C-alpha positions as CSV (number, residue, x, y, z in Angstrom):
1,X,-10.8,-17.5,19.2
2,X,-14.2,-17.2,20.9
3,X,-15.4,-14.2,22.8
4,X,-16.2,-14.6,26.5
5,X,-19.2,-12.3,26.2
6,X,-18.2,-10.4,29.4
7,X,-16.1,-7.5,30.3
8,X,-16.0,-3.8,29.4
9,X,-15.5,-2.1,26.1
10,X,-14.5,1.5,25.6
11,X,-16.7,3.4,23.1
12,X,-16.4,7.1,22.3
13,X,-15.1,8.0,25.7
14,X,-17.3,5.8,27.9
15,X,-16.9,2.3,29.3
16,X,-19.7,0.0,28.1
17,X,-20.6,-3.5,29.2
18,X,-19.8,-6.1,26.5
19,X,-23.4,-6.9,25.8
20,X,-24.3,-3.3,25.4
21,X,-21.6,-2.3,22.9
22,X,-23.7,-1.9,19.8
23,X,-23.9,0.1,16.7
24,X,-26.8,0.8,14.3
25,X,-27.3,-1.6,11.3
26,X,-27.2,1.4,9.0
27,X,-23.7,2.4,10.2
28,X,-21.5,3.2,7.2
29,X,-18.8,0.7,8.4
30,X,-21.2,-2.3,8.0
31,X,-22.0,-1.6,4.4
32,X,-18.7,-0.2,3.1
33,X,-16.0,-1.5,5.4
34,X,-15.1,2.1,6.4
35,X,-12.9,1.3,9.4
36,X,-9.2,1.2,10.4
37,X,-8.0,-0.8,13.3
38,X,-5.0,-2.2,15.2
39,X,-4.1,-5.4,16.9
40,X,-1.6,-5.3,19.8
41,X,-0.8,-7.5,22.7
42,X,-0.5,-7.1,26.5
43,X,1.8,-9.7,28.1
44,X,1.8,-11.0,31.6
45,X,5.5,-10.7,32.4
46,X,7.6,-11.2,35.5
47,X,7.9,-7.4,35.8
48,X,4.1,-6.8,35.4
49,X,1.6,-6.5,32.6
50,X,3.2,-4.8,29.6
51,X,1.9,-3.8,26.2
52,X,4.3,-4.5,23.3
53,X,5.0,-1.4,21.2
54,X,1.7,0.2,22.0
55,X,2.7,3.7,20.9
56,X,3.8,2.4,17.5
57,X,0.6,0.6,17.0
58,X,-1.4,3.7,17.9
59,X,0.7,5.8,15.5
60,X,-0.1,3.3,12.7
61,X,-3.8,3.5,13.6
62,X,-3.8,7.3,13.2
63,X,-1.7,7.0,10.0
64,X,-4.4,4.6,8.6
65,X,-7.1,7.1,9.6
66,X,-5.3,9.9,7.9
67,X,-5.1,8.0,4.6
68,X,-8.8,7.4,4.7
69,X,-9.6,11.1,5.6
70,X,-11.0,10.1,9.0
71,X,-10.6,12.6,11.8
72,X,-11.0,11.0,15.2
73,X,-12.4,13.2,18.0
74,X,-9.5,12.2,20.3
75,X,-5.8,12.6,19.7
76,X,-3.3,9.7,19.7
77,X,-2.1,10.2,23.3
78,X,-5.7,10.3,24.7
79,X,-6.7,7.1,22.8
80,X,-3.5,5.4,23.9
81,X,-4.4,6.2,27.5
82,X,-7.9,4.8,26.8
83,X,-6.3,1.5,25.8
84,X,-4.6,1.2,29.2
85,X,-7.8,2.3,31.0
86,X,-9.7,-0.5,29.2
87,X,-7.2,-3.2,30.2
88,X,-7.4,-1.9,33.8
89,X,-11.2,-1.8,33.8
90,X,-11.2,-5.5,32.8
91,X,-8.5,-6.3,35.4
92,X,-6.5,-8.2,32.7
93,X,-2.9,-9.3,33.1
94,X,-2.6,-10.4,29.5
95,X,-4.9,-9.7,26.5
96,X,-5.2,-8.9,22.8
97,X,-6.0,-5.3,22.1
98,X,-8.2,-4.1,19.3
99,X,-8.7,-0.3,18.9
100,X,-10.9,0.6,16.0
101,X,-11.9,3.9,14.3
102,X,-15.0,3.6,12.1
103,X,-17.7,5.5,10.2
104,X,-20.9,5.4,12.2
105,X,-24.6,6.1,11.6
106,X,-25.9,9.0,9.6
107,X,-26.4,8.4,5.9
108,X,-25.9,5.5,3.5
109,X,-24.0,5.9,0.3
110,X,-20.5,5.6,-0.9
111,X,-19.7,9.1,0.3
112,X,-18.6,8.6,3.9
113,X,-18.2,12.3,4.9
114,X,-21.8,12.7,6.4
115,X,-21.1,9.9,8.9
116,X,-19.5,10.5,12.3
117,X,-16.1,9.1,13.0
118,X,-16.5,6.8,16.1
119,X,-13.9,4.8,18.1
120,X,-13.9,1.8,20.3
121,X,-11.4,-0.4,22.1
122,X,-11.9,-4.1,22.8
123,X,-9.6,-6.3,24.9
124,X,-9.9,-10.1,25.3
125,X,-7.8,-13.2,26.1
126,X,-6.4,-14.8,23.0
127,X,-4.0,-17.7,22.9
128,X,-1.6,-18.9,20.2
129,X,-3.2,-17.8,16.9
130,X,-2.1,-20.9,14.8
131,X,-2.3,-23.4,17.6
132,X,-0.3,-24.1,20.8
133,X,2.6,-26.1,19.1
134,X,2.9,-23.8,16.1
135,X,5.5,-21.5,17.8
136,X,7.9,-24.5,18.1
137,X,6.9,-27.0,15.4
138,X,5.8,-24.6,12.7
139,X,2.9,-24.7,10.3
140,X,2.1,-26.0,6.8
141,X,1.1,-23.3,4.3
142,X,0.3,-23.0,0.6
143,X,0.7,-20.3,-2.0
144,X,-2.7,-18.7,-2.4
145,X,-4.6,-18.5,-5.7
146,X,-5.6,-15.0,-4.5
147,X,-3.2,-12.1,-5.1
148,X,-2.7,-9.0,-3.0
149,X,-4.1,-5.8,-4.3
150,X,-2.4,-4.0,-7.1
151,X,-0.6,-0.7,-6.5
152,X,-2.9,2.3,-6.5
153,X,-6.1,0.3,-5.8
154,X,-6.3,-0.2,-2.1
155,X,-3.7,1.5,0.2
156,X,-1.9,-1.4,1.8
157,X,0.0,0.9,4.2
158,X,-3.3,1.3,6.0
159,X,-4.7,-1.4,8.3
160,X,-8.2,-1.0,7.1
161,X,-11.2,-3.4,7.5
162,X,-11.9,-3.4,3.8
163,X,-8.4,-4.9,3.0
164,X,-9.2,-7.9,5.1
165,X,-11.9,-9.2,2.6
166,X,-8.9,-10.3,0.6
167,X,-7.3,-11.8,3.7
168,X,-10.5,-13.8,4.4
169,X,-10.3,-15.4,0.9
170,X,-6.7,-16.4,1.4
171,X,-7.4,-17.8,4.9
172,X,-10.6,-19.7,3.9
173,X,-8.9,-21.3,0.9
174,X,-6.0,-22.5,3.0
175,X,-8.2,-24.0,5.7
176,X,-10.5,-25.8,3.4
177,X,-7.5,-27.4,1.6
178,X,-5.9,-28.5,4.9
179,X,-3.3,-25.8,5.5
180,X,-2.9,-23.5,8.4
181,X,-2.3,-20.4,6.3
182,X,-1.9,-19.1,2.8
183,X,0.8,-16.9,1.3
184,X,-0.3,-14.3,-1.2
185,X,1.8,-13.1,-4.2
186,X,1.6,-9.5,-5.4
187,X,0.1,-8.7,-8.8
188,X,3.6,-9.1,-10.4
189,X,4.0,-12.6,-9.0
190,X,6.4,-11.8,-6.2
191,X,6.0,-12.9,-2.6
192,X,3.8,-10.6,-0.5
193,X,2.5,-11.8,2.9
194,X,0.2,-14.2,4.7
195,X,-3.5,-13.5,5.3
196,X,-2.6,-11.4,8.4
197,X,1.1,-11.7,8.9
198,X,4.4,-10.7,7.3
199,X,6.8,-13.2,5.8
200,X,10.6,-13.9,6.3
201,X,12.9,-16.3,4.5
202,X,16.3,-17.4,5.4
203,X,18.9,-18.6,2.9
204,X,22.6,-19.1,3.5
205,X,22.6,-17.1,6.7
206,X,20.9,-14.0,5.2
207,X,17.3,-13.0,6.1
208,X,15.0,-11.8,3.4
209,X,11.6,-10.1,3.6
210,X,9.4,-8.5,1.0
211,X,9.5,-4.7,0.9
212,X,6.6,-2.3,1.5
213,X,6.2,-2.1,-2.3
214,X,5.1,-5.7,-2.4
215,X,1.6,-4.8,-1.2
216,X,2.3,-5.6,2.4
217,X,1.2,-4.1,5.6
218,X,4.1,-2.4,7.4
219,X,4.0,-4.8,10.3
220,X,5.2,-3.7,13.7
221,X,6.3,-7.2,14.6
222,X,8.0,-7.3,11.2
223,X,9.9,-4.1,12.1
224,X,10.8,-5.7,15.5
225,X,12.2,-8.8,13.8
226,X,14.4,-6.7,11.5
227,X,15.7,-4.8,14.5
228,X,16.3,-7.9,16.6
229,X,18.0,-9.7,13.7
230,X,20.3,-6.8,13.1
231,X,21.1,-6.5,16.8
232,X,22.1,-10.2,16.7
233,X,24.4,-9.5,13.8
234,X,22.4,-10.9,10.9
235,X,22.1,-9.3,7.5
236,X,18.5,-8.4,6.6
237,X,17.5,-7.6,3.0
238,X,14.1,-6.1,2.0
239,X,13.6,-6.9,-1.7
240,X,11.2,-8.4,-4.2
241,X,11.4,-12.2,-3.8
242,X,10.3,-14.9,-6.2
243,X,7.9,-17.6,-5.2
244,X,10.3,-20.4,-5.7
245,X,12.7,-19.0,-3.0
246,X,10.3,-20.6,-0.5
247,X,11.0,-24.0,-2.0
248,X,14.8,-23.8,-1.7
249,X,15.3,-21.6,1.4
250,X,16.8,-22.9,4.7
251,X,14.1,-21.4,7.0
252,X,10.9,-19.4,6.7
253,X,8.7,-17.8,9.3
254,X,5.7,-15.6,9.8
255,X,5.8,-12.4,12.0
256,X,2.8,-10.6,13.4
257,X,1.0,-9.5,16.5
258,X,-1.3,-12.5,16.5
259,X,1.2,-15.2,15.3
260,X,4.2,-13.6,17.0
261,X,7.1,-15.4,15.4
262,X,5.8,-18.7,13.9
263,X,8.0,-21.0,11.9
264,X,6.9,-22.4,8.5
265,X,7.7,-26.1,8.1
266,X,6.3,-26.6,4.6
267,X,5.1,-24.7,1.6
268,X,2.9,-26.4,-1.0
269,X,3.8,-29.7,0.7
270,X,7.5,-29.0,0.1
271,X,9.5,-29.1,3.3
272,X,11.3,-25.9,4.3
273,X,14.8,-27.0,5.1
274,X,14.5,-30.1,7.2
275,X,10.9,-29.4,8.0
276,X,11.5,-28.1,11.5
277,X,12.1,-24.7,13.2
278,X,15.5,-23.4,12.0
279,X,18.3,-22.1,14.2
280,X,18.0,-18.4,13.1
281,X,14.2,-18.5,13.5
282,X,14.7,-20.0,17.0
283,X,17.3,-17.4,18.0
284,X,15.1,-14.4,16.9
285,X,12.1,-15.9,18.5
286,X,13.9,-16.5,21.8
287,X,15.2,-12.9,21.8
288,X,11.7,-11.6,21.1
289,X,10.3,-13.4,24.1
290,X,13.3,-12.7,26.3
291,X,12.6,-9.0,25.8
292,X,9.0,-9.5,26.8
293,X,9.9,-11.6,29.8
294,X,12.5,-9.2,31.1
295,X,15.3,-11.7,30.4
296,X,16.9,-9.3,27.9
297,X,17.2,-5.5,28.1
298,X,14.4,-3.5,26.6
299,X,16.9,-1.3,24.9
300,X,14.4,0.0,22.3
301,X,11.7,0.9,24.9
302,X,9.1,-1.4,23.4
303,X,7.2,-2.2,26.7
304,X,4.5,0.0,28.2
305,X,3.5,-1.2,31.7
306,X,-0.2,-1.1,32.5
307,X,-0.6,-0.9,36.2
308,X,0.8,1.7,38.6
309,X,4.0,0.6,40.4
310,X,5.1,-1.7,37.5
311,X,7.7,-2.7,36.5
312,X,8.1,-4.5,39.8
313,X,11.6,-5.8,39.1
314,X,14.5,-4.4,37.1
315,X,15.8,-6.3,34.0
316,X,18.3,-8.9,35.0
317,X,17.0,-9.2,38.6
318,X,16.8,-13.0,38.3
319,X,13.1,-13.3,38.0
320,X,12.0,-16.7,36.7
321,X,10.5,-17.0,33.3
322,X,6.8,-17.2,32.9
323,X,4.6,-18.1,29.9
324,X,4.6,-14.5,28.7
325,X,2.8,-15.4,25.5
326,X,-1.0,-15.5,26.0
């Protein structure tokens, strides 16, 4: 992903040109990672531009801020409106959305309280996170030598910048050894998650995923997958999972805002099932994109339309599919 270097960024209530969106080098966030953030997507659908589960993303942002004793100057509803305003200001039909709340410039030292709590919203075009064919053909991954944080060290329920130092180590290790991604174990040796995505495993028709107690982020796409799978009649079990389950499962896939729903075709050079996208993964993936495309009812009210007058067509109006994924 490369930035275009153009467009508008929302910063503390004002729209700022991309090149002018700057903070001081002595800002607390630079030295101590004192920021919480979100990643959401806006899709260009046949019914208009729609953000996927924006309210839920913004709630998690404010939950993360609460854990870190950060008090934003604006409430959740106001900042959610600012997200939509930023997309409109950039005249985007589809984009990735990055709201961030961070400790700004005042004093340096571990104590963050003297520093202001600032906020910004970036939006940009971002394609398939793991490559164009990953959604269909899957990716090759390895078990990382880096573990997720132990309980009562870093709060994994918070989506905080500091936690992603661990994610970088997992990602860099995987890339340098020829894999697309790494899967981390928790400190007890059970499956946790990828560098920036949740993990699902399918065996004998049952879908398994690590629980929140396995040092995972409570993913919003993860929650969506669980909901979709249960709507389709599948049994979903959240439980501690051993590493070797990945070697004998029928299917495995990642779920996250960036990766959407991406099949895993091999782990540690052992094929997952036949080494192709499995039928349950494909069915859940199809339902996910059908909801976004307006081909299936949005019965859970997951879509927030960006521009006045949208949605332009009702669900089931016969509109042709488009490439909703950006």
